[in-house]
N, C-alpha and C positions, 0 to 999 in steps of 0.2 A: 478654475485656471485648467487647461487641459496640459496633460501630460504631455513629453515629450517618449521618444523611443530611448531615450538614455537614459531612463526610469526605469528599463527591462533589465533585468539582472542577466538575461541570458546573453544580450547583446554587450552588455561590459565584459564577460568572463569570455567572448568571442573574442573580443576585440584584445584584450592579453594573451590567450591565448597563441592565435595568430601572430603578434608579435614577439611571443615569447617561442615559439615555432620557428619563425624565420630566423631569427639568434640562433638560438640551438643545432638546428639539421633543416637548413633551407632547401628545399627541394624535395625533401621528404614529405611522406604521410604523415598528416596530424595523428601523435598516440594519446588517445584520451584512455582512462581505468576504472575500474572496477573494481575489486575482490567480495566475495560473497563463499561463507562458510556452511556447507552446505550438514552442517550439527545437529538439525531440528526442520523442523517448518519456518522458512526463511521467510519474514515477513515484512508487514508493510512497511514499518522502518527502515528495513536493510531495502528495500525497494528506491529509496532517498539515493541510495549507496550508486545503484544504477541511472535512474533518471537524471539525475543531477551532471555527468560527463553525457548523458544520451542526449540531452537538451543542448547541452554547449557546439558538442559533435555536429548535430546536426546543424546548428547555426552556422557552424564552420563551413561545412560542406554549401548550405544554401549559400556561402558565398564564393564559391568554388572552388575549396582547396581538399583534396585528396584525405580522409578521415580513417583512423582505424581505433575503433571502438572495443577495448580488452575486458574480456571478464574473468579474472581467474578465479578458478573456483577453488577454493582450499582445502581441498579433499584428500590431502594429505597432514592436515590437524590431527593434531591427540582427541579422540573420544573421548570428551573431558565428566558428561553425567548424561544420564539418564531425562529424558524431559517427560514431563509428565504428560498424560493424557495422549499420547499418541497411540491413535487403534493400532492392534497387533503387537506393541511393547509393554512387556513387564518387568519386575526386578531382575529379571535371568540379565538382562540386557548389560548389568551392572559387572560382569566376569569380563568384559569388552572395554571397560574403560583403561585408556593410554593406548589404545589400537592407531593405528591411521583408520579416520574415515570409513574410507574402502576398504578397507578387512573387517569391520563390523555389519553383519549380517543385518538384512532389509528389516522392516517388520513385519510378522507374520503374514502371509496370503498376497504379499508387496512381486508385484512381477518382474522387480529388479534386481539384480545382481549381488548389491550391496545397500547400505546405511545410505551413502553417500549418495549415489546415482538414483536411491527413491525421493530423495527431495529435493536433486539435482532436476529431476524430470518434472516437480513439481511448479518449480519455476520458470523454467524452459518453455513449458506452455503458456503460462502469462505473462511470460518476456514477447514470446511471438505474436499473441492477442493484442496486445500493448502498441507493438507495430517495433519493436525496439532490433535491430540490428546488430549483430557483436560479432566478434571473436573470440570464441573461450578455450581457455586454457587450464584443462587438468593438471593440480600442480602433483599429484601423485604420476602421473604419466612424465611429468617433465623430472620430477627425480629420481625416478626408478630405471629411468634411459639413462640418465649420466648428461641432461642438458646444460647441468649449471656446475659441473665437475670441477670446472677451472676456477669457475668463484668459489665454490667451496674451500680447494686445494689455497687459493689467493687468502681468504677470510681466515682458513687454520695458520697460516705464515702470520699474519697481519696483526691474532687474536690479543696480543700485548697492546696494539694501539687503539683497537677495539673497547679492549678492556679500560682503558684510560678514559676515553669517550663514556661510556656507558658509567664508568665510577661517579665520575662529577653528578650524575642526578641520580644514583642509589640512596642517597641521605638528605636529597632535599623532598619537600613535602610533600605526600600522597595527591597523585590527581584528585581532583576537585569531584566532590558526589554529585550525580547527580540532579541538575534542580539550582545548583553554584552558577554564579552570575561571576565573568571575569573581575576582578579586583576583590576577590574575595568576600563579596558580599553574598548572600543566600536570596534565591528567589522568594519570593513569597508564596508563590503557587506550590501546592502539595504534588508530589511525587506519587502515582499512582503504579499497582505493581506492574504494568502493561509496562510505564516508561523504565521504569527497572530493570524489568526482562530487555528491553530494547535495549538499554544502555549498555549489557552485556556484551553486544556486536559481534564481532568473531570470536570464536572458539579459540584463534591465535590472538587474541589481542592480552590473554590472562597467562601465555608461555611464561616462562622464565627468561632469562636471558643469558642464560650459561653459564654460570658462578657457581662454583663447586669447591669444597674444602681441597678437593684434588686441584685446584687452579682453574683458568678460565680456557674454555673452550665453547665456540659459538655454533657447533655442529651436536645434535643429537642425534644420536643412530638409536632404533627398533631393533629388539631384542631378536635373534635368531631363536631363542627358544621360546618364549610367550608371545613374543609378539607386538609386545609393547615398550613403550619408551619411559618405564622406571630405570633408566640406564641412566650411569655415572662413565664418561672417561675420565678415564685413569692415566694415559699416559699418548704421545702423541711425539713422534720424529719426523722433523719437514723432510729429511730429505728422502727417507726412503716413504715416506707418508703411512709409515706403519700408525694403525690408532689403538688402542687398547680400552677395554670398555667392561663395567661389571654391570650385574642388574639385579633390582630386588627379586627375583626369583630364583637368583642361584644362580643361572649361569654367566660368563664371562669367554670373551674370547679377543684375539689378534685379527686386525683385518685391516687389509690396504685402502687406506683411503682413495687412491688413485683407482681401485677395482670397483670400490664396494658404493653400491647404490641404495640400501636401505635404511635411509634415515636424512635428515633437512635440516638448515642452518637454521636457529633458533629466532623467534618470529621478527627480533628487533632487529636485528642483521639481513634475516631474509626480504623483508618490505624492500629497502633500502637497494638489495643487491638486482631486486629485479625493476625498481626504477630505471637503475642502469643497463640492466639488459635490455629492455624493452624499449628506453627512450620517451619514457612518459613525460609528458608534456603539464597533464592536467589530470588529478584525481581529488573527490572531496574525500574527507575521515571524516566519522561520527565521533561525539565528543568521549567517546572510551577510548579514542586514537588520539584527541588531539590536547587533551588536558597535560598541564607541565609536565616534562619528565615523562609523557609516553613515547609512544612508539611512531607516532608520526612525527614530534618534535625530535625525538632521537634518532630515527631515523635519515634526519637533515642535516644530524653532526657527521654521519656515520657514511653516507652517500656519495661525497665528492671525497674526502682522505682516503679513503678504504676502496671506494668499486670507481671513481675518477668518473661519478655521475652529479646528478642534480637532483632535489627537490622539485617536485610539482607542483605546479602554482593548481591552488585550489582551498573551498572553504572548506571549514568544518559545519557540518548541518545538523539541524536540531531536532528536538523529536518529533514522531510523526503520532498522535494520541489516537484511540479507537473513542467514539462517544457510543455508546448503546449497544453490544453486541450480544446480542442474544445467550443466555447462557447454551442453550442448544448447539450454536454453531461456535462456541470457542471453546468446545467440550473436546477438542480435537488437539488442545492443549496450549496455554500462552496465546501468544497475541495474533490474531488473525493474517492470513497471507495476504498478496495480492491475489489468488484465485479466489478467495473466500471474497474480496472486494467484487470483482468482475463477475461473481457471481449477480451479484444485484445490482452493477451500473455498467454503464456504456465504457469504454477505452477510452473514449476522448474525456468522460467528465474524469475519471480517473487521471487521465494525464493531466488536465487543465488542475485541477490540487492540486500538485506538484509544482508546475508550470507558472501559476500565476504570484505562490510567492517564493519568497528570496529564500537560499539555502539555511540560514541562521535563523530562521522564523518557526515557531514551530505552531504547528496545525491539526487539527483533529478530522479524523474521515470518517464519517455520520454512519451509524449501521440501526441506526433509532430513527423516529422521526424529521428528523432533520435532514433527509435525506430527500424528501419531498421539495424543501425549500434550498437546496442546493442545484438541483435540478431547475425549479424554478429561476435560480440565477442563472443557472447555464442558460436557459431559452430566450429568457430576456436576453443577455448577451447575445446568441445566436442573429437575433432581432436586430439589434444595433450594428453591428458585423453588418448584416445585409443591406441595414437603410443607409450605412456611413456614418452613423452617431455615435458611433462606440468610441471612445479614447484609445490612441496610439497606441500603449500601454497593453491595453486591456484586446486592443486586434493582435498585437504580438503574442500575449499569451493564450489567444486562441487559436491562432494560427500554427502552434505548436503543440496545442490540442488535438486539432484533428487533421493531422499527416505529417509525414517525415518527407526529408528532401530525397531520400533513397527509396521510398515506397509509395509515393503518393500519399492521396487520404485513405484514410481507415473507412472499413465498409461501416456503413450509417444507416440509422433506420429512415426509411423513404418518408414517412408521414409521423414525425414525431412528436403524438399526443403528450400531453402534460403529465410526468409520472406519476401527480398524485390522483390524475383521474383513472390509469390505466390500473395504480394500484387499487383504486375502490372499487373497481369492477373486478378487477381477481379477489379481491376480498369478497365477494357479495355472490361472484357466481361460482366460486373455488374452482376457478380455471377450467369450466364447461366451455367449448369452444363455440357449440352455436349461439348461448346465450352472453357470448363475448361479444362476438361478433354481431349481435342485433343490436347489444346495448351500443356499440363503438360510433355502431352506422346511425343513430340513431340522433348524436351528440350532435351531427351537422346534418339534418336531413338531406340536404341541397347537396352534398360530398360524403352519400354512402361510402364504406369500405368497401371493397372489392375481394377482398382477403386479410385475414390477420399478419400476412405476410407482410403487407403494407406498414403494420405499426411495429414487427418484430427488427432489432433483440430486442426493443427498450420492453416492449410486452413482456417478453421472457423473465429481463430481470427482476419489474415490475413482482411480478408471478413466485418471482424466488425471494424477494423481500418480504412478500406475504406469508410465506410459506416456513419461509427459516427465520424471520428478525421479526416477527409481531406473536406475541403471547397469544397462546387461544383463548384467555379469558377478553382479550381485547378486539377478539376476530366480531366482525358483524353478521350476526345470523337474525336473516329475517324471520317476521312471526310466519306461521304456517296458517293459524288463524288471529282474527279476529281479537284483541281485549275486550268482550263484551261488557266487563264490569266497569271499565276505564269512558270508554265510550258514553254508557249510560250515566256517568258521573261530569259528563261536559258541561261544564257552566254556559249560558245563552253565548259570550261574549266568543271562548273557545267552537263553539256549535255555526255561527257565522263565519269566525275565519275559516275554517273548516270548507266550510259551503261556499264561500269565494274561490278558495286555491278548489276544490271539485271541479266547481263550473268554469276554471281556466283551463284546465288540463287540456282540453282538443286543441285549443289554438295556440297552448304557449310548447307542446309535446317537441321540445329541441333543449340542448344544454342550454344555452343562452336565453330560450326564451321561459325555460323554467327557471333560471336564473332570477330574473324579473319578475316573475311571478310570485316566487317566496318570498323575497322582499318588500314588495308591492303589500301583500295582503292586511302586514299589520297598518301601513301605511294608511291605505283606502279604510281599515278599520277606526283608524284614528281622524277621520276624515280628512286627510291630507292628498295629496295629488300622488299616483306612481313612482312618481321622480323625484318626489319633494327630498332634500337633503335631512339624511338622521339626527336626529335632536338624544341627548341625552337618555331621555323619558321614552323616543322610540324603538331605540335600542334596547332598553328594559323589557319595551312588548314584543321586537323580534325575536329574543332570547329566550322571552318563555312560550310565543309559537315554534320557536323551531324544535325547544325541547317536548313539545306538546308534540309534533310528528315524529321524532326519534323514539319518544315511548311510545306511541300504535303502529312504528313498524316495525323497530328493532328492539324494544323493552328496554332502552337506556337512552341517559338525557342528552347521548353525544354519541357520535358515529363519523361515519364520512359524510362529505361535504353533498347538501340536501338535493341539490337539483342532480348529481350523478345517482344518488342512492333511488331517485324517486324513477329515471331511467331505468335503471337497474331491477328496481319489482319491475315492471312494466306498467302501463294506466292500468289495467284490470284488477290488477292485484292491490293495487294502491286505495282502487277505490272499494273494494273489499274491505281493507284493512282499516281504509278512515273513516267506514262506516256507512258507506252509500254504494250498493251492487249497481 
């Protein structure tokens, strides 16, 4: 049965967001929001934090509403730890733990002024390539400019009320571990290291809630002496706004909070404050923020009574896993980033992977051979959309992948040849442009390529995948000389099969022709017609024949698809390696 557009999760959320916006703020732009902490490489799990409101906001915009997508850069968060494997960073960066991310030096060799800007830049480049438009807000700029001064003073006046709300959760069960399902039952799916790292989410999620032995204060100063947040507020006067703090470094001072801009609200108060300040209607949250007693739930209890706002609507989003990333790429530390994914896949494919799954559905992004199957699936969807046979929900996901209401269709490959074919050619040619053009032109001699630009950027992505994600031992190296010992040991049946293949090369030298030929040879040897349906016995004979060809051409029993391999090797060299010049 065909699915209706009702099955499209984006449309359902857009319905809710429009109704909620008209109730809360009629006539005003619809505000959707994301929050990113540039505490290190911003990974593909965090991309769901951006793409979920982007897709929903884009659907709202398609329906004629004004939309504002905020991305809060949580760059005033404390630097919590030194991430492993980041180039230009060593153990000496540990001395900066406790400082704002914008006060930590960028990795050695970076052109950026600080740690936060270094990692923000990587993400902003990826977001631009993905066609995501947004209003970026630096929380360092907001806090140090005194933008939230009224909200801070208000929170300090109502610290006892906030403390009472938080006290309801302090003795509750700890948040569910990654992999736990609602209701307390543990998922049987093992949680890998990448998922554990992704579950940490924003550095802000792990901050304390402001409680201390000297009382409850929802504000954390950064020390004037050491620049860190190893501070404890010891006194505060509501009338004068005088605040006194001490620091673990030994420094202490009294300041007027009505003039002081070197500190921030603790996370569980900061987040709901911003919901109210910005009028956020829709914002998703990761598992680290959505477990019982954690920041999204607690924020919902604080935002109304304290700040007079309402909690955004929005889903909890699940893990985004990684399939088969090569060590050479993951050496940058932890989970791969959107920029890593965009090196091996076009933006449309990456957008589609997120658009076609509900936020609470986990999925994996392929850096291994699975990427070829995903591209086949995408190309099949494109054909179905073009001929009108795609299901409505699939049409919706495709539409969201290929463009946006704000910018139109994303740049695309003019002639999108199969990714697996491009990857095979890139593997065999090692990126030699002239040879690549020759081979790709011979795929369909009736439509030769005029330039490799016709198959870019998909060709570039496939070449990057081959060079960065396929281990050297799995790369294809065509024999330089015939394996004369193996040729001398051919059986009569093997020799006859090779003769049939070689005799047919002249008339079958195209991708489709060679595909027909290599499958036909074992059938003809078995006395069957070239178009006979395969039997179990015939499949055994085909596998044996294919293994022979791979052995004689590349010295292994497997490799790229044989028709592509034969085209890449070239007719003269194929004849040489298979025993006939």
